[in-house]
Structures are given as structure tokens and as C-alpha cells.
PDB file of all heavy atoms in Angstrom:
ATOM      1  N   MET A   1      96.220 -22.654-114.287  1.00  0.00           N
ATOM      2  CA  MET A   1      95.466 -23.436-113.450  1.00  0.00           C
ATOM      3  C   MET A   1      94.219 -22.626-112.814  1.00  0.00           C
ATOM      4  O   MET A   1      94.434 -21.560-112.265  1.00  0.00           O
ATOM      5  CB  MET A   1      96.317 -24.031-112.310  1.00  0.00           C
ATOM      6  CG  MET A   1      95.610 -24.801-111.185  1.00  0.00           C
ATOM      7  SD  MET A   1      96.632 -25.107-109.836  1.00  0.00           S
ATOM      8  CE  MET A   1      96.707 -26.825-109.882  1.00  0.00           C
ATOM      9  N   VAL A   2      93.006 -23.224-112.860  1.00  0.00           N
ATOM     10  CA  VAL A   2      91.883 -22.539-112.285  1.00  0.00           C
ATOM     11  C   VAL A   2      91.634 -23.089-110.881  1.00  0.00           C
ATOM     12  O   VAL A   2      91.517 -24.308-110.786  1.00  0.00           O
ATOM     13  CB  VAL A   2      90.714 -22.746-113.216  1.00  0.00           C
ATOM     14  CG1 VAL A   2      89.444 -22.129-112.608  1.00  0.00           C
ATOM     15  CG2 VAL A   2      90.901 -22.216-114.638  1.00  0.00           C
ATOM     16  N   HIS A   3      91.485 -22.224-109.942  1.00  0.00           N
ATOM     17  CA  HIS A   3      91.121 -22.681-108.638  1.00  0.00           C
ATOM     18  C   HIS A   3      89.648 -22.531-108.387  1.00  0.00           C
ATOM     19  O   HIS A   3      88.963 -21.618-108.749  1.00  0.00           O
ATOM     20  CB  HIS A   3      91.807 -21.717-107.608  1.00  0.00           C
ATOM     21  CG  HIS A   3      93.305 -21.862-107.570  1.00  0.00           C
ATOM     22  ND1 HIS A   3      93.948 -23.003-107.066  1.00  0.00           N
ATOM     23  CD2 HIS A   3      94.243 -21.101-108.164  1.00  0.00           C
ATOM     24  CE1 HIS A   3      95.221 -22.801-107.234  1.00  0.00           C
ATOM     25  NE2 HIS A   3      95.455 -21.663-107.922  1.00  0.00           N
ATOM     26  N   THR A   4      88.982 -23.630-107.971  1.00  0.00           N
ATOM     27  CA  THR A   4      87.605 -23.679-107.854  1.00  0.00           C
ATOM     28  C   THR A   4      87.151 -23.615-106.286  1.00  0.00           C
ATOM     29  O   THR A   4      85.972 -23.677-106.061  1.00  0.00           O
ATOM     30  CB  THR A   4      87.022 -24.991-108.462  1.00  0.00           C
ATOM     31  OG1 THR A   4      87.626 -26.125-107.840  1.00  0.00           O
ATOM     32  CG2 THR A   4      87.245 -24.996-109.946  1.00  0.00           C
ATOM     33  N   HIS A   5      88.141 -23.602-105.396  1.00  0.00           N
ATOM     34  CA  HIS A   5      87.873 -23.490-104.004  1.00  0.00           C
ATOM     35  C   HIS A   5      88.693 -22.391-103.392  1.00  0.00           C
ATOM     36  O   HIS A   5      89.891 -22.246-103.700  1.00  0.00           O
ATOM     37  CB  HIS A   5      88.166 -24.826-103.285  1.00  0.00           C
ATOM     38  CG  HIS A   5      87.080 -25.986-103.699  1.00  0.00           C
ATOM     39  ND1 HIS A   5      87.298 -26.611-104.925  1.00  0.00           N
ATOM     40  CD2 HIS A   5      85.983 -26.373-103.111  1.00  0.00           C
ATOM     41  CE1 HIS A   5      86.225 -27.492-105.039  1.00  0.00           C
ATOM     42  NE2 HIS A   5      85.490 -27.293-104.037  1.00  0.00           N
ATOM     43  N   ASP A   6      88.226 -21.815-102.280  1.00  0.00           N
ATOM     44  CA  ASP A   6      88.989 -20.809-101.580  1.00  0.00           C
ATOM     45  C   ASP A   6      89.766 -21.469-100.470  1.00  0.00           C
ATOM     46  O   ASP A   6      89.773 -22.732-100.409  1.00  0.00           O
ATOM     47  CB  ASP A   6      88.082 -19.719-100.983  1.00  0.00           C
ATOM     48  CG  ASP A   6      87.136 -20.162 -99.978  1.00  0.00           C
ATOM     49  OD1 ASP A   6      87.301 -21.234 -99.372  1.00  0.00           O
ATOM     50  OD2 ASP A   6      86.316 -19.319 -99.547  1.00  0.00           O
ATOM     51  N   ALA A   7      90.353 -20.753 -99.645  1.00  0.00           N
ATOM     52  CA  ALA A   7      91.310 -21.313 -98.558  1.00  0.00           C
ATOM     53  C   ALA A   7      90.506 -22.176 -97.515  1.00  0.00           C
ATOM     54  O   ALA A   7      91.217 -22.974 -96.906  1.00  0.00           O
ATOM     55  CB  ALA A   7      92.013 -20.089 -97.905  1.00  0.00           C
ATOM     56  N   THR A   8      89.280 -21.987 -97.417  1.00  0.00           N
ATOM     57  CA  THR A   8      88.463 -22.756 -96.444  1.00  0.00           C
ATOM     58  C   THR A   8      87.961 -24.032 -97.071  1.00  0.00           C
ATOM     59  O   THR A   8      87.310 -24.741 -96.395  1.00  0.00           O
ATOM     60  CB  THR A   8      87.348 -21.902 -95.876  1.00  0.00           C
ATOM     61  OG1 THR A   8      86.432 -21.577 -96.934  1.00  0.00           O
ATOM     62  CG2 THR A   8      87.755 -20.669 -95.183  1.00  0.00           C
ATOM     63  N   GLY A   9      88.161 -24.151 -98.422  1.00  0.00           N
ATOM     64  CA  GLY A   9      87.689 -25.332 -99.046  1.00  0.00           C
ATOM     65  C   GLY A   9      86.243 -25.115 -99.623  1.00  0.00           C
ATOM     66  O   GLY A   9      85.656 -26.049-100.293  1.00  0.00           O
ATOM     67  N   GLU A  10      85.723 -23.877 -99.513  1.00  0.00           N
ATOM     68  CA  GLU A  10      84.403 -23.575-100.043  1.00  0.00           C
ATOM     69  C   GLU A  10      84.540 -23.362-101.511  1.00  0.00           C
ATOM     70  O   GLU A  10      85.528 -22.754-102.064  1.00  0.00           O
ATOM     71  CB  GLU A  10      83.816 -22.341 -99.358  1.00  0.00           C
ATOM     72  CG  GLU A  10      83.608 -22.520 -97.870  1.00  0.00           C
ATOM     73  CD  GLU A  10      82.508 -23.517 -97.578  1.00  0.00           C
ATOM     74  OE1 GLU A  10      81.560 -23.618 -98.404  1.00  0.00           O
ATOM     75  OE2 GLU A  10      82.693 -24.272 -96.572  1.00  0.00           O
ATOM     76  N   PRO A  11      83.465 -23.748-102.338  1.00  0.00           N
ATOM     77  CA  PRO A  11      83.566 -23.438-103.808  1.00  0.00           C
ATOM     78  C   PRO A  11      83.551 -21.979-104.078  1.00  0.00           C
ATOM     79  O   PRO A  11      82.917 -21.151-103.375  1.00  0.00           O
ATOM     80  CB  PRO A  11      82.292 -24.150-104.296  1.00  0.00           C
ATOM     81  CG  PRO A  11      81.761 -24.886-103.234  1.00  0.00           C
ATOM     82  CD  PRO A  11      82.349 -24.412-101.934  1.00  0.00           C
ATOM     83  N   VAL A  12      84.315 -21.591-105.066  1.00  0.00           N
ATOM     84  CA  VAL A  12      84.370 -20.132-105.501  1.00  0.00           C
ATOM     85  C   VAL A  12      83.405 -19.901-106.670  1.00  0.00           C
ATOM     86  O   VAL A  12      83.473 -20.598-107.682  1.00  0.00           O
ATOM     87  CB  VAL A  12      85.741 -19.754-105.871  1.00  0.00           C
ATOM     88  CG1 VAL A  12      85.881 -18.288-106.405  1.00  0.00           C
ATOM     89  CG2 VAL A  12      86.701 -19.827-104.699  1.00  0.00           C
ATOM     90  N   GLY A  13      82.536 -18.955-106.583  1.00  0.00           N
ATOM     91  CA  GLY A  13      81.683 -18.571-107.707  1.00  0.00           C
ATOM     92  C   GLY A  13      80.553 -19.586-107.917  1.00  0.00           C
ATOM     93  O   GLY A  13      79.886 -19.572-108.976  1.00  0.00           O
ATOM     94  N   VAL A  14      80.334 -20.445-106.954  1.00  0.00           N
ATOM     95  CA  VAL A  14      79.312 -21.456-107.000  1.00  0.00           C
ATOM     96  C   VAL A  14      78.349 -21.255-105.901  1.00  0.00           C
ATOM     97  O   VAL A  14      78.761 -21.147-104.727  1.00  0.00           O
ATOM     98  CB  VAL A  14      79.857 -22.861-106.975  1.00  0.00           C
ATOM     99  CG1 VAL A  14      78.723 -23.923-106.973  1.00  0.00           C
ATOM    100  CG2 VAL A  14      80.788 -23.076-108.169  1.00  0.00           C
ATOM    101  N   ARG A  15      76.998 -21.222-106.131  1.00  0.00           N
ATOM    102  CA  ARG A  15      76.118 -20.991-104.968  1.00  0.00           C
ATOM    103  C   ARG A  15      75.890 -22.295-104.296  1.00  0.00           C
ATOM    104  O   ARG A  15      75.774 -23.376-104.836  1.00  0.00           O
ATOM    105  CB  ARG A  15      74.770 -20.558-105.551  1.00  0.00           C
ATOM    106  CG  ARG A  15      74.808 -19.142-106.185  1.00  0.00           C
ATOM    107  CD  ARG A  15      73.482 -18.639-106.650  1.00  0.00           C
ATOM    108  NE  ARG A  15      72.559 -18.338-105.571  1.00  0.00           N
ATOM    109  CZ  ARG A  15      72.521 -17.331-104.810  1.00  0.00           C
ATOM    110  NH1 ARG A  15      73.388 -16.354-104.958  1.00  0.00           N
ATOM    111  NH2 ARG A  15      71.622 -17.107-103.893  1.00  0.00           N
ATOM    112  N   ALA A  16      76.037 -22.168-102.957  1.00  0.00           N
ATOM    113  CA  ALA A  16      75.909 -23.371-102.073  1.00  0.00           C
ATOM    114  C   ALA A  16      74.895 -23.081-101.022  1.00  0.00           C
ATOM    115  O   ALA A  16      74.509 -21.914-100.774  1.00  0.00           O
ATOM    116  CB  ALA A  16      77.242 -23.729-101.501  1.00  0.00           C
ATOM    117  N   THR A  17      74.342 -24.189-100.466  1.00  0.00           N
ATOM    118  CA  THR A  17      73.369 -23.983 -99.404  1.00  0.00           C
ATOM    119  C   THR A  17      74.098 -24.204 -98.067  1.00  0.00           C
ATOM    120  O   THR A  17      74.761 -25.176 -97.842  1.00  0.00           O
ATOM    121  CB  THR A  17      72.232 -25.022 -99.658  1.00  0.00           C
ATOM    122  OG1 THR A  17      71.710 -24.845-100.920  1.00  0.00           O
ATOM    123  CG2 THR A  17      71.108 -24.847 -98.561  1.00  0.00           C
ATOM    124  N   TYR A  18      73.753 -23.323 -97.127  1.00  0.00           N
ATOM    125  CA  TYR A  18      74.311 -23.389 -95.754  1.00  0.00           C
ATOM    126  C   TYR A  18      73.159 -23.563 -94.731  1.00  0.00           C
ATOM    127  O   TYR A  18      72.081 -22.935 -94.905  1.00  0.00           O
ATOM    128  CB  TYR A  18      75.095 -22.127 -95.443  1.00  0.00           C
ATOM    129  CG  TYR A  18      76.231 -22.032 -96.436  1.00  0.00           C
ATOM    130  CD1 TYR A  18      76.141 -21.356 -97.597  1.00  0.00           C
ATOM    131  CD2 TYR A  18      77.496 -22.533 -96.152  1.00  0.00           C
ATOM    132  CE1 TYR A  18      77.128 -21.083 -98.529  1.00  0.00           C
ATOM    133  CE2 TYR A  18      78.591 -22.390 -97.119  1.00  0.00           C
ATOM    134  CZ  TYR A  18      78.374 -21.667 -98.293  1.00  0.00           C
ATOM    135  OH  TYR A  18      79.402 -21.568 -99.123  1.00  0.00           O
ATOM    136  N   GLU A  19      73.513 -24.204 -93.668  1.00  0.00           N
ATOM    137  CA  GLU A  19      72.492 -24.466 -92.678  1.00  0.00           C
ATOM    138  C   GLU A  19      73.039 -24.182 -91.230  1.00  0.00           C
ATOM    139  O   GLU A  19      74.190 -24.470 -90.983  1.00  0.00           O
ATOM    140  CB  GLU A  19      71.997 -25.918 -92.655  1.00  0.00           C
ATOM    141  CG  GLU A  19      70.966 -26.239 -91.663  1.00  0.00           C
ATOM    142  CD  GLU A  19      70.482 -27.595 -91.762  1.00  0.00           C
ATOM    143  OE1 GLU A  19      71.142 -28.423 -92.263  1.00  0.00           O
ATOM    144  OE2 GLU A  19      69.280 -27.950 -91.249  1.00  0.00           O
ATOM    145  N   CYS A  20      72.236 -23.569 -90.393  1.00  0.00           N
ATOM    146  CA  CYS A  20      72.658 -23.288 -89.049  1.00  0.00           C
ATOM    147  C   CYS A  20      72.350 -24.546 -88.215  1.00  0.00           C
ATOM    148  O   CYS A  20      71.205 -25.069 -88.167  1.00  0.00           O
ATOM    149  CB  CYS A  20      71.860 -22.163 -88.459  1.00  0.00           C
ATOM    150  SG  CYS A  20      72.216 -21.873 -86.701  1.00  0.00           S
ATOM    151  N   PRO A  21      73.426 -25.111 -87.552  1.00  0.00           N
ATOM    152  CA  PRO A  21      73.163 -26.361 -86.772  1.00  0.00           C
ATOM    153  C   PRO A  21      72.362 -26.085 -85.494  1.00  0.00           C
ATOM    154  O   PRO A  21      71.885 -27.063 -85.023  1.00  0.00           O
ATOM    155  CB  PRO A  21      74.592 -26.784 -86.335  1.00  0.00           C
ATOM    156  CG  PRO A  21      75.375 -25.540 -86.456  1.00  0.00           C
ATOM    157  CD  PRO A  21      74.763 -24.631 -87.515  1.00  0.00           C
ATOM    158  N   GLU A  22      72.284 -24.950 -85.067  1.00  0.00           N
ATOM    159  CA  GLU A  22      71.396 -24.646 -83.865  1.00  0.00           C
ATOM    160  C   GLU A  22      69.928 -24.420 -84.157  1.00  0.00           C
ATOM    161  O   GLU A  22      69.095 -25.054 -83.542  1.00  0.00           O
ATOM    162  CB  GLU A  22      72.030 -23.318 -83.170  1.00  0.00           C
ATOM    163  CG  GLU A  22      71.397 -22.968 -81.868  1.00  0.00           C
ATOM    164  CD  GLU A  22      71.683 -23.978 -80.743  1.00  0.00           C
ATOM    165  OE1 GLU A  22      72.704 -24.741 -80.838  1.00  0.00           O
ATOM    166  OE2 GLU A  22      70.933 -24.116 -79.839  1.00  0.00           O
ATOM    167  N   CYS A  23      69.616 -23.521 -85.026  1.00  0.00           N
ATOM    168  CA  CYS A  23      68.256 -23.185 -85.216  1.00  0.00           C
ATOM    169  C   CYS A  23      67.688 -23.671 -86.516  1.00  0.00           C
ATOM    170  O   CYS A  23      66.406 -23.619 -86.761  1.00  0.00           O
ATOM    171  CB  CYS A  23      68.003 -21.657 -85.147  1.00  0.00           C
ATOM    172  SG  CYS A  23      68.638 -20.670 -86.523  1.00  0.00           S
ATOM    173  N   GLY A  24      68.417 -24.160 -87.441  1.00  0.00           N
ATOM    174  CA  GLY A  24      68.002 -24.767 -88.654  1.00  0.00           C
ATOM    175  C   GLY A  24      67.785 -23.770 -89.832  1.00  0.00           C
ATOM    176  O   GLY A  24      67.353 -24.198 -90.875  1.00  0.00           O
ATOM    177  N   ALA A  25      68.150 -22.525 -89.531  1.00  0.00           N
ATOM    178  CA  ALA A  25      68.041 -21.558 -90.735  1.00  0.00           C
ATOM    179  C   ALA A  25      68.898 -21.991 -91.894  1.00  0.00           C
ATOM    180  O   ALA A  25      70.025 -22.468 -91.803  1.00  0.00           O
ATOM    181  CB  ALA A  25      68.502 -20.147 -90.219  1.00  0.00           C
ATOM    182  N   VAL A  26      68.280 -21.676 -93.169  1.00  0.00           N
ATOM    183  CA  VAL A  26      68.978 -22.157 -94.350  1.00  0.00           C
ATOM    184  C   VAL A  26      69.158 -20.984 -95.219  1.00  0.00           C
ATOM    185  O   VAL A  26      68.184 -20.169 -95.488  1.00  0.00           O
ATOM    186  CB  VAL A  26      68.156 -23.265 -95.082  1.00  0.00           C
ATOM    187  CG1 VAL A  26      68.791 -23.655 -96.480  1.00  0.00           C
ATOM    188  CG2 VAL A  26      67.998 -24.504 -94.243  1.00  0.00           C
ATOM    189  N   VAL A  27      70.318 -20.732 -95.773  1.00  0.00           N
ATOM    190  CA  VAL A  27      70.617 -19.732 -96.793  1.00  0.00           C
ATOM    191  C   VAL A  27      71.400 -20.225 -97.955  1.00  0.00           C
ATOM    192  O   VAL A  27      72.099 -21.245 -97.811  1.00  0.00           O
ATOM    193  CB  VAL A  27      71.426 -18.489 -96.139  1.00  0.00           C
ATOM    194  CG1 VAL A  27      70.654 -17.854 -95.013  1.00  0.00           C
ATOM    195  CG2 VAL A  27      72.832 -18.970 -95.648  1.00  0.00           C
ATOM    196  N   THR A  28      71.289 -19.524 -99.066  1.00  0.00           N
ATOM    197  CA  THR A  28      72.090 -19.925-100.294  1.00  0.00           C
ATOM    198  C   THR A  28      72.883 -18.739-100.598  1.00  0.00           C
ATOM    199  O   THR A  28      72.430 -17.573-100.676  1.00  0.00           O
ATOM    200  CB  THR A  28      71.161 -20.271-101.432  1.00  0.00           C
ATOM    201  OG1 THR A  28      70.247 -21.426-101.144  1.00  0.00           O
ATOM    202  CG2 THR A  28      71.905 -20.641-102.647  1.00  0.00           C
ATOM    203  N   ALA A  29      74.269 -19.000-100.806  1.00  0.00           N
ATOM    204  CA  ALA A  29      75.230 -17.990-101.071  1.00  0.00           C
ATOM    205  C   ALA A  29      76.352 -18.431-101.820  1.00  0.00           C
ATOM    206  O   ALA A  29      76.625 -19.667-101.859  1.00  0.00           O
ATOM    207  CB  ALA A  29      75.655 -17.315 -99.759  1.00  0.00           C
ATOM    208  N   GLU A  30      77.139 -17.502-102.480  1.00  0.00           N
ATOM    209  CA  GLU A  30      78.290 -17.848-103.305  1.00  0.00           C
ATOM    210  C   GLU A  30      79.447 -17.942-102.284  1.00  0.00           C
ATOM    211  O   GLU A  30      80.478 -18.573-102.680  1.00  0.00           O
ATOM    212  CB  GLU A  30      78.565 -16.803-104.362  1.00  0.00           C
ATOM    213  CG  GLU A  30      77.637 -16.907-105.490  1.00  0.00           C
ATOM    214  CD  GLU A  30      78.017 -15.912-106.669  1.00  0.00           C
ATOM    215  OE1 GLU A  30      79.045 -15.486-106.634  1.00  0.00           O
ATOM    216  OE2 GLU A  30      77.156 -15.738-107.547  1.00  0.00           O
ATOM    217  N   THR A  31      79.488 -17.285-101.185  1.00  0.00           N
ATOM    218  CA  THR A  31      80.622 -17.316-100.194  1.00  0.00           C
ATOM    219  C   THR A  31      79.950 -17.714 -98.832  1.00  0.00           C
ATOM    220  O   THR A  31      78.750 -17.568 -98.662  1.00  0.00           O
ATOM    221  CB  THR A  31      81.295 -16.021-100.079  1.00  0.00           C
ATOM    222  OG1 THR A  31      80.385 -14.990 -99.626  1.00  0.00           O
ATOM    223  CG2 THR A  31      81.996 -15.676-101.419  1.00  0.00           C
ATOM    224  N   HIS A  32      80.737 -18.161 -97.983  1.00  0.00           N
ATOM    225  CA  HIS A  32      80.338 -18.504 -96.647  1.00  0.00           C
ATOM    226  C   HIS A  32      79.643 -17.407 -95.923  1.00  0.00           C
ATOM    227  O   HIS A  32      80.248 -16.374 -95.835  1.00  0.00           O
ATOM    228  CB  HIS A  32      81.394 -19.163 -95.747  1.00  0.00           C
ATOM    229  CG  HIS A  32      80.958 -19.907 -94.601  1.00  0.00           C
ATOM    230  ND1 HIS A  32      80.542 -19.190 -93.452  1.00  0.00           N
ATOM    231  CD2 HIS A  32      80.843 -21.170 -94.349  1.00  0.00           C
ATOM    232  CE1 HIS A  32      80.194 -20.168 -92.546  1.00  0.00           C
ATOM    233  NE2 HIS A  32      80.305 -21.326 -93.081  1.00  0.00           N
ATOM    234  N   PRO A  33      78.408 -17.584 -95.489  1.00  0.00           N
ATOM    235  CA  PRO A  33      77.725 -16.396 -94.840  1.00  0.00           C
ATOM    236  C   PRO A  33      78.124 -16.016 -93.470  1.00  0.00           C
ATOM    237  O   PRO A  33      77.585 -15.006 -92.927  1.00  0.00           O
ATOM    238  CB  PRO A  33      76.219 -16.894 -94.875  1.00  0.00           C
ATOM    239  CG  PRO A  33      76.280 -18.397 -94.874  1.00  0.00           C
ATOM    240  CD  PRO A  33      77.540 -18.792 -95.573  1.00  0.00           C
ATOM    241  N   GLY A  34      79.010 -16.816 -92.801  1.00  0.00           N
ATOM    242  CA  GLY A  34      79.508 -16.524 -91.466  1.00  0.00           C
ATOM    243  C   GLY A  34      78.503 -17.048 -90.443  1.00  0.00           C
ATOM    244  O   GLY A  34      78.230 -18.230 -90.379  1.00  0.00           O
ATOM    245  N   GLU A  35      78.002 -16.209 -89.635  1.00  0.00           N
ATOM    246  CA  GLU A  35      77.191 -16.560 -88.446  1.00  0.00           C
ATOM    247  C   GLU A  35      75.755 -16.331 -88.730  1.00  0.00           C
ATOM    248  O   GLU A  35      75.332 -15.344 -89.535  1.00  0.00           O
ATOM    249  CB  GLU A  35      77.568 -15.855 -87.195  1.00  0.00           C
ATOM    250  CG  GLU A  35      78.987 -16.094 -86.733  1.00  0.00           C
ATOM    251  CD  GLU A  35      79.400 -15.397 -85.526  1.00  0.00           C
ATOM    252  OE1 GLU A  35      78.714 -14.491 -85.118  1.00  0.00           O
ATOM    253  OE2 GLU A  35      80.381 -15.714 -84.903  1.00  0.00           O
ATOM    254  N   CYS A  36      74.894 -17.090 -88.168  1.00  0.00           N
ATOM    255  CA  CYS A  36      73.402 -17.024 -88.318  1.00  0.00           C
ATOM    256  C   CYS A  36      72.975 -15.709 -87.629  1.00  0.00           C
ATOM    257  O   CYS A  36      73.326 -15.411 -86.478  1.00  0.00           O
ATOM    258  CB  CYS A  36      72.793 -18.242 -87.698  1.00  0.00           C
ATOM    259  SG  CYS A  36      71.032 -18.183 -87.632  1.00  0.00           S
ATOM    260  N   ALA A  37      72.079 -14.920 -88.290  1.00  0.00           N
ATOM    261  CA  ALA A  37      71.588 -13.641 -87.791  1.00  0.00           C
ATOM    262  C   ALA A  37      70.639 -13.890 -86.692  1.00  0.00           C
ATOM    263  O   ALA A  37      70.350 -13.007 -85.749  1.00  0.00           O
ATOM    264  CB  ALA A  37      70.875 -12.951 -88.834  1.00  0.00           C
ATOM    265  N   MET A  38      69.948 -15.220 -86.652  1.00  0.00           N
ATOM    266  CA  MET A  38      68.990 -15.484 -85.686  1.00  0.00           C
ATOM    267  C   MET A  38      69.512 -15.916 -84.298  1.00  0.00           C
ATOM    268  O   MET A  38      68.929 -15.580 -83.238  1.00  0.00           O
ATOM    269  CB  MET A  38      67.983 -16.553 -86.234  1.00  0.00           C
ATOM    270  CG  MET A  38      67.200 -16.039 -87.400  1.00  0.00           C
ATOM    271  SD  MET A  38      66.261 -17.290 -88.211  1.00  0.00           S
ATOM    272  CE  MET A  38      65.077 -17.668 -86.965  1.00  0.00           C
ATOM    273  N   CYS A  39      70.625 -16.713 -84.366  1.00  0.00           N
ATOM    274  CA  CYS A  39      71.151 -17.210 -83.071  1.00  0.00           C
ATOM    275  C   CYS A  39      72.629 -17.126 -82.954  1.00  0.00           C
ATOM    276  O   CYS A  39      73.160 -17.384 -81.861  1.00  0.00           O
ATOM    277  CB  CYS A  39      70.763 -18.736 -82.923  1.00  0.00           C
ATOM    278  SG  CYS A  39      71.634 -19.745 -84.143  1.00  0.00           S
ATOM    279  N   GLY A  40      73.396 -16.611 -83.956  1.00  0.00           N
ATOM    280  CA  GLY A  40      74.803 -16.283 -83.892  1.00  0.00           C
ATOM    281  C   GLY A  40      75.821 -17.513 -83.894  1.00  0.00           C
ATOM    282  O   GLY A  40      76.966 -17.369 -83.876  1.00  0.00           O
ATOM    283  N   LYS A  41      75.259 -18.698 -84.313  1.00  0.00           N
ATOM    284  CA  LYS A  41      76.143 -19.844 -84.454  1.00  0.00           C
ATOM    285  C   LYS A  41      76.558 -19.852 -85.950  1.00  0.00           C
ATOM    286  O   LYS A  41      75.936 -19.338 -86.839  1.00  0.00           O
ATOM    287  CB  LYS A  41      75.275 -21.161 -84.334  1.00  0.00           C
ATOM    288  CG  LYS A  41      74.781 -21.412 -82.911  1.00  0.00           C
ATOM    289  CD  LYS A  41      75.862 -21.562 -81.893  1.00  0.00           C
ATOM    290  CE  LYS A  41      75.350 -21.704 -80.562  1.00  0.00           C
ATOM    291  NZ  LYS A  41      76.278 -22.071 -79.618  1.00  0.00           N
ATOM    292  N   PRO A  42      77.776 -20.356 -86.238  1.00  0.00           N
ATOM    293  CA  PRO A  42      78.350 -20.404 -87.637  1.00  0.00           C
ATOM    294  C   PRO A  42      77.613 -21.433 -88.498  1.00  0.00           C
ATOM    295  O   PRO A  42      77.186 -22.440 -88.004  1.00  0.00           O
ATOM    296  CB  PRO A  42      79.763 -20.840 -87.342  1.00  0.00           C
ATOM    297  CG  PRO A  42      79.786 -21.378 -86.048  1.00  0.00           C
ATOM    298  CD  PRO A  42      78.704 -20.900 -85.237  1.00  0.00           C
ATOM    299  N   PHE A  43      77.312 -20.913 -89.682  1.00  0.00           N
ATOM    300  CA  PHE A  43      76.643 -21.790 -90.677  1.00  0.00           C
ATOM    301  C   PHE A  43      77.609 -22.949 -91.101  1.00  0.00           C
ATOM    302  O   PHE A  43      78.831 -22.705 -91.081  1.00  0.00           O
ATOM    303  CB  PHE A  43      76.336 -21.000 -91.939  1.00  0.00           C
ATOM    304  CG  PHE A  43      74.996 -20.251 -91.788  1.00  0.00           C
ATOM    305  CD1 PHE A  43      75.047 -18.857 -91.557  1.00  0.00           C
ATOM    306  CD2 PHE A  43      73.784 -20.858 -91.885  1.00  0.00           C
ATOM    307  CE1 PHE A  43      73.886 -18.141 -91.423  1.00  0.00           C
ATOM    308  CE2 PHE A  43      72.618 -20.140 -91.793  1.00  0.00           C
ATOM    309  CZ  PHE A  43      72.668 -18.720 -91.541  1.00  0.00           C
ATOM    310  N   ARG A  44      77.071 -23.955 -91.537  1.00  0.00           N
ATOM    311  CA  ARG A  44      77.837 -25.119 -92.078  1.00  0.00           C
ATOM    312  C   ARG A  44      77.220 -25.460 -93.522  1.00  0.00           C
ATOM    313  O   ARG A  44      75.992 -25.265 -93.796  1.00  0.00           O
ATOM    314  CB  ARG A  44      77.940 -26.333 -91.259  1.00  0.00           C
ATOM    315  CG  ARG A  44      76.516 -26.966 -90.990  1.00  0.00           C
ATOM    316  CD  ARG A  44      76.655 -28.217 -90.114  1.00  0.00           C
ATOM    317  NE  ARG A  44      75.325 -28.749 -89.897  1.00  0.00           N
ATOM    318  CZ  ARG A  44      74.944 -29.435 -88.909  1.00  0.00           C
ATOM    319  NH1 ARG A  44      75.849 -29.754 -87.946  1.00  0.00           N
ATOM    320  NH2 ARG A  44      73.864 -29.889 -88.781  1.00  0.00           N
ATOM    321  N   THR A  45      78.127 -25.954 -94.373  1.00  0.00           N
ATOM    322  CA  THR A  45      77.710 -26.373 -95.736  1.00  0.00           C
ATOM    323  C   THR A  45      76.783 -27.559 -95.681  1.00  0.00           C
ATOM    324  O   THR A  45      77.205 -28.542 -95.029  1.00  0.00           O
ATOM    325  CB  THR A  45      78.881 -26.593 -96.643  1.00  0.00           C
ATOM    326  OG1 THR A  45      79.829 -25.472 -96.523  1.00  0.00           O
ATOM    327  CG2 THR A  45      78.513 -26.876 -98.004  1.00  0.00           C
ATOM    328  N   ARG A  46      75.652 -27.507 -96.258  1.00  0.00           N
ATOM    329  CA  ARG A  46      74.710 -28.649 -96.312  1.00  0.00           C
ATOM    330  C   ARG A  46      75.225 -29.794 -97.174  1.00  0.00           C
ATOM    331  O   ARG A  46      74.821 -30.900 -97.092  1.00  0.00           O
ATOM    332  CB  ARG A  46      73.402 -28.213 -96.755  1.00  0.00           C
ATOM    333  CG  ARG A  46      72.591 -27.312 -95.775  1.00  0.00           C
ATOM    334  CD  ARG A  46      71.275 -26.995 -96.209  1.00  0.00           C
ATOM    335  NE  ARG A  46      70.365 -28.021 -95.699  1.00  0.00           N
ATOM    336  CZ  ARG A  46      69.043 -28.014 -96.058  1.00  0.00           C
ATOM    337  NH1 ARG A  46      68.567 -27.126 -96.899  1.00  0.00           N
ATOM    338  NH2 ARG A  46      68.314 -28.909 -95.518  1.00  0.00           N
ATOM    339  N   SER A  47      76.078 -29.466 -98.155  1.00  0.00           N
ATOM    340  CA  SER A  47      76.534 -30.400 -99.146  1.00  0.00           C
ATOM    341  C   SER A  47      77.586 -31.472 -98.617  1.00  0.00           C
ATOM    342  O   SER A  47      77.954 -32.381 -99.114  1.00  0.00           O
ATOM    343  CB  SER A  47      77.158 -29.740-100.349  1.00  0.00           C
ATOM    344  OG  SER A  47      78.221 -29.050-100.066  1.00  0.00           O
ATOM    345  N   GLY A  48      78.091 -31.034 -97.398  1.00  0.00           N
ATOM    346  CA  GLY A  48      79.014 -31.922 -96.697  1.00  0.00           C
ATOM    347  C   GLY A  48      78.424 -33.078 -96.048  1.00  0.00           C
ATOM    348  O   GLY A  48      77.261 -33.250 -96.001  1.00  0.00           O
ATOM    349  N   THR A  49      79.285 -33.976 -95.604  1.00  0.00           N
ATOM    350  CA  THR A  49      78.823 -35.202 -94.819  1.00  0.00           C
ATOM    351  C   THR A  49      78.505 -34.932 -93.388  1.00  0.00           C
ATOM    352  O   THR A  49      79.187 -34.046 -92.808  1.00  0.00           O
ATOM    353  CB  THR A  49      79.908 -36.314 -94.892  1.00  0.00           C
ATOM    354  OG1 THR A  49      81.060 -35.877 -94.312  1.00  0.00           O
ATOM    355  CG2 THR A  49      80.123 -36.799 -96.390  1.00  0.00           C
ATOM    356  N   VAL A  50      77.602 -35.641 -92.818  1.00  0.00           N
ATOM    357  CA  VAL A  50      77.257 -35.412 -91.481  1.00  0.00           C
ATOM    358  C   VAL A  50      77.861 -36.593 -90.659  1.00  0.00           C
ATOM    359  O   VAL A  50      77.610 -37.830 -91.025  1.00  0.00           O
ATOM    360  CB  VAL A  50      75.716 -35.437 -91.264  1.00  0.00           C
ATOM    361  CG1 VAL A  50      75.366 -35.285 -89.796  1.00  0.00           C
ATOM    362  CG2 VAL A  50      75.149 -34.331 -92.086  1.00  0.00           C
ATOM    363  N   GLU A  51      78.709 -36.279 -89.696  1.00  0.00           N
ATOM    364  CA  GLU A  51      79.303 -37.388 -88.948  1.00  0.00           C
ATOM    365  C   GLU A  51      78.927 -37.343 -87.528  1.00  0.00           C
ATOM    366  O   GLU A  51      78.504 -36.441 -86.906  1.00  0.00           O
ATOM    367  CB  GLU A  51      80.849 -37.100 -88.995  1.00  0.00           C
ATOM    368  CG  GLU A  51      81.375 -37.319 -90.492  1.00  0.00           C
ATOM    369  CD  GLU A  51      82.816 -37.206 -90.486  1.00  0.00           C
ATOM    370  OE1 GLU A  51      83.478 -37.579 -89.513  1.00  0.00           O
ATOM    371  OE2 GLU A  51      83.247 -36.847 -91.571  1.00  0.00           O
TER     372      GLU A  51
END
């Protein structure tokens, strides 16, 4: 069985785009980038739904 997502539900080995909800900074990475270097807020995946 091949796992395509890690424990947080993020894709493994796939580049995704993340956005800071506070300042709007955008990064592309294979793993979750953590917190924004500009404002310290956690990044969120842009491919998810906005509620």
C-alpha cells in the first residue's frame, strides 16, 4: 500500500501551494512550511476549501 498523505493530511512528495492567512505570503513546498517568516502565523494549504 502506498501512502500519499502524511499524518496531517498533507500530500507526500507533491508540491503544494501554501498561503499565510494574515499577510498573504505564498510559498510552494513539498512539506508544510510551518509559520510565515514575515508575520509568524501558520501557513494553510491553498488547495483546501475556504469556509
